[in-house]
N, C-alpha and C positions, 0 to 999 in steps of 0.2 A: 213148777217153778219159774219164776219173771227172768226175762233176759236181764244181763247186765245194764245198768245206765252208765254212760260217758261221763265224766267231770262236767264237761260243758253242754251234757244234754242231747237232745237230737241234732242231727247235721243236716245242713240242706246247701247243695252245692249249685250256682249260676255261672252260668257260661255264655262270652259272646265276644266276637272280634279278637280274640287271642287272650282275652282275660278269664281269668277263673277266680272265684270268690267263695268262701265258706262261711255261712251263718250259723249261729248256733243258737239254742233255746235258752241257755244261762246267759241272763241279761240281753239276749237280742244281740248278741254280740258279733263282731266279725273276727272269725279266727284266722282269717289270712286272704291275702290277693295276691294273684302271680300275673304276669302277661308273658306269654311264650315261654312259660316255665321259669321266669325270672321273678324273684321276691319283689314285691312293689311295697307291701305293706307287712312288717313284720308279723309273723304267725307263731302260732305255738301247736304243739302235737294233738293229735286226735283223742289220747288218751290222757291228756293234761287238763288241769283247769287254767283259766285266764291268769296270768300274774303282771304285776306291774302295770295291771290296766290295760294291758293289749286288748285293743278292739273294741272297750266298752263304751258303753253310752251313760251319760251322768242325768239323770232325772231325779228330783226336781230341783238340783241346782248341780253347778260343777264347782271343783275346786274344793277350797276349806272353807268352814265356819267355826271362828275361834271359840273354844270353849262349849261350841254347840249350842248357844244360847242367842236368842233374838227375841224383838217383840214386833209382834204384826197387829195393826187395828188394835192397838191397845192390850191385846193379850201377850204374855209371856209365855215362851216355849223353851223347851230343853230337848234337845236331839240327843240319841245314842251317840257316843265317842267313839266313833269307827277308825279313829286314828290315835289309838290310847297315848302312844309314847309321845305325842306333840299336845295330846288334849284337845283335839279338834273333832268335828263331823266332817267327813270327806265324802266327796264325790256322788252323793244323793243316796237313793234308798232302792234302787231295781238293779244294780249290778250282778246280783247272784240271786235275782228272783227268776221264776220260770217263765218265759213267753211263749205264746202260741203262733204257729203260722195261720194267716189270715186271709192269703190269696188261696187260687184254686190249683195252683201249680201247673197250670197249662203253659205258661212262658219260661222258657229255660234260661232266660235273662233277668227274671224278676224273682223277688223272694220278699214277702211283706211278713211282719209278725207284730202282733199286739200285747199288751198287758193292761190289766185294770190295777192302779195302785189304790189302795184303801187307807183311810186314815188311820194315823198310829201316833203314838206319843211324841211329840215334838213337829209333827205335820199332820194335823186334823182335816185332812182335804182328800177328796176323791178325784182321780185323773184317769181318764182314759189315753194310753200312749199306742202310738203308731209307729214303727220304722219300716220304711220301704227302699229296698235295695234295688237297684238297676243298673246293667249292664249295656252300653252300646260302646262309643269311642272314648268312654270314662267310667268309672264308676261313680253312679248318683246315689246319695243317702239321704233321706228326707225323713227328718223327726218332727212328729205332731204330737202335741198334748192338749187334750179337751177337758175342761173343768164340768164334771158331770156332778157336782155337789152342789150344796145350798148355799154357800159362802164364797167370799173372794178366796182366792188362793195365791200365795206368792211362788214366783216359779222362776226357773233358769234352766237352761241347758248346755251340756259340752260333751264331747267326744273325746276319745283317747288313743288315735290311730297312730302307729309309728312308723314313718317314712324310712324305705330301705332302698338303696342302691347296690347291695350286694357287699358291701366294705365296711370296715370300722369309719364312724363319721367324723373322727379325727381327720381324716383323710379326705374328707368331701367338701364340696363348695357349696356354703348356703347364701340364698338369697330372697330377701323380704323386705318390705318397706313400712315402718311404724314411725308416727311421731314421739310415744313415751313408752317407758318401761315401768313396771310397777315394783319397787324396792319391797323386801320382805325382811323380817327378823329372821338371822342365821336358825335360830334354836327351834322355833314354832313355824317359820315362814308366815308369820302375821304380817298383813299389807302395812306399811309405812308410809308411803306416798309416791306420787309419780314423777319420773327425772325424764329429761330430754333423750332420745336415742341417738340425734345428732352427735357425733364426736365422740361417743360413749364405745365401750367394749361391745356392745350390742347392735353397733351400726353394721346392717349387712344391706343396706341400700344398694349398694353394689357389691356383686357376689364375690365371695373370698373365703379361703379353708377356714372350716370351725377351730381345728386346732385343739390344743388342752383347754379350751374355754367352757367352762361349766355354767350350764342356763338351766334355770327353773323358775321362771319369772312369766309373768302376763305382760301383755302388749296390747297398746290400745291407739288411736288416731290412724287407723289404717286406711283411710282414704275415703269412707262414708258411702262405699259400693263394693264390687267384689274385690278381694285381695287374694294374693298368692303367695306361696311358700315353695322356693324350689330347691331340692337336694341334687347334687350332680357329682358323678364320679368323674374327675378331670382326666383319668386315663381313657375309660372307654366313652365317655359323653352321655352315657345314661343319666338319664333324668326323672325324678319322680316329683310330681306337682301337685299341691292339695289347694283348692281354691274354695272360697267361702265368702260370705259377706255379713257375718257376726262382727260385733262392735270391737269384740274381744278376742285375745289368741294367747295362747300358751305354749310357750315351747320348753322341752325336757330333753337334756342332751343323754338321758339313761345311763345315770351310773347304776340303777338297779338292774340293767341287763348287759352292762360291760361296754356301753357306749357303742353297740353294734347298730342301732337305728335312731331317728331323731322323731320325739313325740311331737306332732303338731296338733294343738287342740283349739277348733273352734269353739268358742264360748259367748253365749248371749250376755253375760255379765261376770264382773271380776270377782275375785275372792270375798267372802265376807257381804256379799250382796244382799243377805236377807237381813244384816245388821245395818247396813249403810244405806240401804234402797238404791245404790247407785246401778243404773240400767237394770234394776229389776222389772220384770215382766208380773202385771198384777192381773190373772184371770178372773173375769166375773163369771159366775155361772153361766154355762152354755157357751163361753168364748174358748176359742182355739188359740194356739201358737205354733207355727211351723218355722223349721231351720232345714238348710239345705247345704251340703256341701259336696265337692266333687274330687276324685283322685283319679291321676292320668299319668301316662308316661308319655 
């Protein structure tokens, strides 16, 4: 009789400089990150599946596609509606797929995993995907997609880590800089249009407490270079910082998890990019695309 399999699959732990992270084979996801025993990214139990998107990677599109319908290079496509309550296709195709470890396992501070995405209804393309996790004075995560098929492929990437400083986020100070926020419909979270951040309820250019503010929106105008989001415990001074250089960022105050951590989601494109083409990457055969983000204390 074979051994029981954990809901999140195989587990690989990497350690360096006080950090410890656990990577899992289901979705190639990150089951948790700590520093000197303190939770830096919200995790979940070894015998639990990921929930509320914790630590998941979103290939080959982040966020939502309304009705799962889009047209690419003259061909109409229909994706499975993986958010049936809102009639959307959400967060790509690989969150629940099995990934394999592809590094040699000799470096205790490195784990690399890979997955081959085959064509399927709504996305008839072939991609080789790779995730590299490296620990030093921060956790650096690099996501790469290579088009190994014979036709152009629409592509976007996002990820879903939750920043934590060990207390409810209502009591924490948030700081980040963006020019615009994306308004969405309340029922289906369908994009409506961009509005200025300055002077709005989402203006955190100067750090201030989150309070009871509910956020589940994308932001852009992030400066054209590396940007950062900082979550701070005002009593202890503990900070968790996520840095990336993607043109988009989603923030979610985590009502699904009781507002215990803040989802900070780097995205290469906004919701509905397969429909609008906005910041959509088109991978030609043989081309690849790489995205990197870091998390530190």
